GUBA-116440 format. One line per field, with one value per atom (N, C-alpha, C): y negated, z negated, x; atom name. Coordinates in steps of 0.05 Angstrom, whole numbers, always signed. Layout:
<rs>
y: Y/...
z: Z/...
x: X/...
atom: CA/...
</rs>
This chain:
<rs>
y: -325/-344/-319/-296/-275/-270/-269/-254/-272/-300/-314/-318/-315/-306/-288/-266/-235/-240/-251/-255/-269/-294/-309/-294/-285/-266/-249/-228/-211/-226/-244/-258/-269/-280/-299/-269/-248/-221/-211/-209/-196/-213/-241/-260/-257/-260/-264/-239/-215/-191/-175/-210/-194/-196/-210/-219/-203/-188/-178/-160/-143/-125/-143/-165/-187/-196/-200/-220/-203/-175/-156/-144/-151/-147/-162/-146/-157/-146/-171/-162/-150/-156/-147/-112/-106/-76/-70/-55/-45/-42/-24/-12/-13/-34/-40/-19/-7/+8/+43/+47/+65/+61/+34/+26/+10/+1/-14/+9/+13/+37/+33/+7/+5/-1/-3/-10/+24/+37/+66/+79/+77/+85/+89/+53/+52/+54/+65/+64/+96/+121/+145/+151/+131/+133/+134/+112/+105/+124/+140/+157/+179/+184/+212/+204/+174/+162/+179/+181/+189/+164/+142/+120/+104/+90/+83/+55/+52/+31/+18/-2/-15/-36/-41/-52/-79/-103/-118/-138/-149/-167/-195/-212/-239/-253/-283/-304/-318/-330/-348/-362/-392/-403/-402/-392/-389/-374/-349/-322/-296/-272/-251/-242/-239/-221/-195/-175/-158/-146/-152/-154/-124/-112/-86/-92/-79/-77/-54/-51/-25/-38/-16/-22/-8/+4/+20/-4/-5/-28/-23/-2/+3/+3/-7/-17/-45/-63/-86/-89/-101/-103/-131/-133/-156/-154/-168/-164/-172/-146/-154/-165/-189/-198/-198/-185/-178/-193/-201/-208/-180/-187/-167/-150/-161/-152/-132/-131/-116/-135/-158/-174/-178/-176/-185/-219/-223/-255/-263/-250/-257/-245/-236/-218/-252/-240/-269/-282/-270/-284/-303/-298/-311/-340/-353/-384/-387/-366/-370/-378/-368/-372/-375/-398/-402/-406/-412/-416/-396/-377/-351/-349/-340/-330/-349/-373/-401/-398/-399/-407/-379/-359/-343/-335/-334/-332/-310/-299/-281/-254/-246/-234/-207/-181/-156/-131/-112/-85/-79/-64/-50/-21/-15/+15/+11/+40/+47/+77/+81/+111/+128/+117/+135/+143/+137/+151/+129
z: +1332/+1307/+1278/+1282/+1264/+1256/+1282/+1277/+1265/+1270/+1258/+1224/+1221/+1191/+1184/+1190/+1180/+1176/+1199/+1198/+1168/+1168/+1150/+1116/+1120/+1093/+1088/+1111/+1110/+1095/+1102/+1099/+1068/+1060/+1038/+1012/+1022/+1007/+1003/+1027/+1026/+1002/+1007/+994/+961/+959/+930/+915/+927/+912/+906/+913/+907/+882/+862/+839/+817/+828/+809/+783/+795/+774/+746/+764/+739/+724/+730/+714/+689/+697/+679/+661/+666/+640/+613/+592/+566/+555/+549/+536/+556/+581/+602/+604/+602/+604/+607/+626/+632/+613/+590/+572/+549/+532/+505/+485/+489/+465/+467/+495/+507/+512/+521/+536/+517/+483/+466/+450/+447/+426/+392/+394/+361/+359/+376/+379/+383/+394/+401/+369/+367/+337/+316/+311/+294/+296/+322/+332/+321/+333/+321/+295/+282/+247/+238/+251/+243/+253/+277/+286/+262/+246/+229/+200/+199/+178/+177/+158/+151/+157/+149/+156/+182/+195/+216/+217/+237/+240/+267/+281/+300/+304/+336/+342/+362/+352/+375/+382/+413/+427/+430/+424/+426/+431/+435/+437/+416/+402/+385/+384/+379/+386/+410/+434/+456/+460/+443/+446/+442/+457/+454/+425/+415/+387/+380/+367/+361/+334/+327/+300/+292/+268/+246/+235/+233/+212/+204/+188/+181/+196/+205/+213/+194/+172/+153/+133/+135/+113/+89/+78/+47/+43/+59/+53/+53/+34/+29/+50/+71/+79/+87/+95/+105/+134/+151/+182/+179/+197/+195/+226/+236/+255/+265/+289/+300/+327/+336/+366/+376/+408/+422/+415/+400/+386/+364/+356/+330/+307/+299/+282/+265/+245/+232/+215/+237/+237/+206/+198/+177/+168/+144/+141/+142/+155/+168/+143/+120/+96/+81/+85/+72/+76/+63/+65/+95/+107/+122/+156/+154/+176/+167/+152/+142/+161/+192/+211/+234/+231/+239/+255/+239/+248/+267/+267/+278/+302/+308/+329/+345/+343/+361/+381/+407/+432/+444/+463/+482/+464/+439/+424/+434/+436/+447/+434/+428/+419/+438/+432/+452/+449/+413/+409/+382/+381/+358/+347/+327/+321/+326/+322/+324/+305/+282/+259/+248
x: -1681/-1681/-1677/-1692/-1693/-1665/-1649/-1629/-1604/-1605/-1597/-1596/-1623/-1625/-1618/-1623/-1608/-1579/-1569/-1531/-1528/-1544/-1535/-1540/-1558/-1568/-1549/-1537/-1521/-1491/-1487/-1457/-1465/-1481/-1485/-1487/-1501/-1497/-1468/-1456/-1429/-1417/-1417/-1396/-1406/-1434/-1439/-1432/-1429/-1429/-1395/-1379/-1356/-1348/-1353/-1342/-1361/-1373/-1395/-1385/-1365/-1352/-1341/-1326/-1318/-1338/-1357/-1377/-1391/-1389/-1407/-1380/-1357/-1331/-1338/-1330/-1328/-1302/-1286/-1259/-1239/-1250/-1232/-1235/-1261/-1262/-1293/-1305/-1332/-1350/-1340/-1352/-1337/-1341/-1329/-1330/-1346/-1348/-1338/-1327/-1313/-1282/-1277/-1258/-1240/-1246/-1233/-1229/-1204/-1196/-1208/-1205/-1207/-1241/-1256/-1286/-1296/-1283/-1293/-1287/-1265/-1258/-1282/-1289/-1309/-1337/-1340/-1367/-1370/-1353/-1347/-1345/-1337/-1337/-1366/-1375/-1406/-1426/-1420/-1440/-1436/-1421/-1426/-1440/-1444/-1458/-1485/-1496/-1522/-1549/-1536/-1552/-1552/-1572/-1574/-1559/-1542/-1523/-1521/-1513/-1514/-1492/-1480/-1463/-1476/-1474/-1486/-1463/-1465/-1446/-1456/-1440/-1456/-1427/-1435/-1415/-1419/-1392/-1394/-1374/-1368/-1344/-1333/-1338/-1327/-1314/-1318/-1307/-1325/-1320/-1335/-1331/-1356/-1354/-1367/-1371/-1379/-1389/-1415/-1427/-1433/-1427/-1434/-1450/-1471/-1489/-1502/-1521/-1545/-1568/-1587/-1613/-1632/-1628/-1634/-1643/-1677/-1688/-1685/-1675/-1663/-1637/-1627/-1594/-1589/-1587/-1570/-1546/-1536/-1509/-1506/-1484/-1474/-1461/-1469/-1458/-1429/-1412/-1377/-1383/-1360/-1362/-1329/-1331/-1299/-1291/-1269/-1262/-1252/-1252/-1244/-1220/-1199/-1178/-1181/-1205/-1215/-1208/-1197/-1193/-1217/-1222/-1248/-1245/-1267/-1266/-1281/-1299/-1309/-1341/-1346/-1375/-1386/-1414/-1434/-1441/-1444/-1446/-1432/-1406/-1381/-1381/-1359/-1363/-1346/-1336/-1317/-1332/-1357/-1377/-1402/-1407/-1434/-1452/-1452/-1469/-1469/-1459/-1458/-1485/-1499/-1531/-1546/-1538/-1549/-1531/-1513/-1496/-1493/-1489/-1484/-1508/-1492/-1506/-1509/-1526/-1530/-1527/-1535/-1539/-1554/-1538/-1552/-1543/-1555/-1544/-1538/-1509/-1497/-1491/-1501/-1497/-1510/-1524/-1538/-1538/-1533/-1526/-1554/-1575/-1602/-1614/-1611/-1614/-1637
atom: N/CA/C/N/CA/C/N/CA/C/N/CA/C/N/CA/C/N/CA/C/N/CA/C/N/CA/C/N/CA/C/N/CA/C/N/CA/C/N/CA/C/N/CA/C/N/CA/C/N/CA/C/N/CA/C/N/CA/C/N/CA/C/N/CA/C/N/CA/C/N/CA/C/N/CA/C/N/CA/C/N/CA/C/N/CA/C/N/CA/C/N/CA/C/N/CA/C/N/CA/C/N/CA/C/N/CA/C/N/CA/C/N/CA/C/N/CA/C/N/CA/C/N/CA/C/N/CA/C/N/CA/C/N/CA/C/N/CA/C/N/CA/C/N/CA/C/N/CA/C/N/CA/C/N/CA/C/N/CA/C/N/CA/C/N/CA/C/N/CA/C/N/CA/C/N/CA/C/N/CA/C/N/CA/C/N/CA/C/N/CA/C/N/CA/C/N/CA/C/N/CA/C/N/CA/C/N/CA/C/N/CA/C/N/CA/C/N/CA/C/N/CA/C/N/CA/C/N/CA/C/N/CA/C/N/CA/C/N/CA/C/N/CA/C/N/CA/C/N/CA/C/N/CA/C/N/CA/C/N/CA/C/N/CA/C/N/CA/C/N/CA/C/N/CA/C/N/CA/C/N/CA/C/N/CA/C/N/CA/C/N/CA/C/N/CA/C/N/CA/C/N/CA/C/N/CA/C/N/CA/C/N/CA/C/N/CA/C/N/CA/C/N/CA/C/N/CA/C/N/CA/C/N/CA/C/N/CA/C/N/CA/C/N/CA/C/N/CA/C/N/CA/C/N/CA/C/N/CA/C/N/CA/C/N/CA/C/N/CA/C/N/CA/C/N/CA/C/N/CA/C/N/CA/C/N/CA/C/N/CA/C/N/CA/C/N/CA/C/N/CA/C
</rs>
């Protein structure tokens, strides 16, 4: 009986792990801050800033978005929202996306310049 359970568990693990890499991809890449040329360029540009900046990733209106902002408490800034192709969808405070802050889902920080 124990052998039967071990065999079933092995088969289950074998088949459940097949698509793991695809589930972790964002915009068809494993590491968007390195593998999306436009995002990598913006990240490198922000890295040289004397101020603290971040890039968040989330889901908004059914698509993956990247949110750029400043983490410096003394700087007032507008969040910029881009899609996977690097198109600016809207500054989060504009009339084009008044509900962005309420409707973005699964938001997480994927890069911070550490300043």
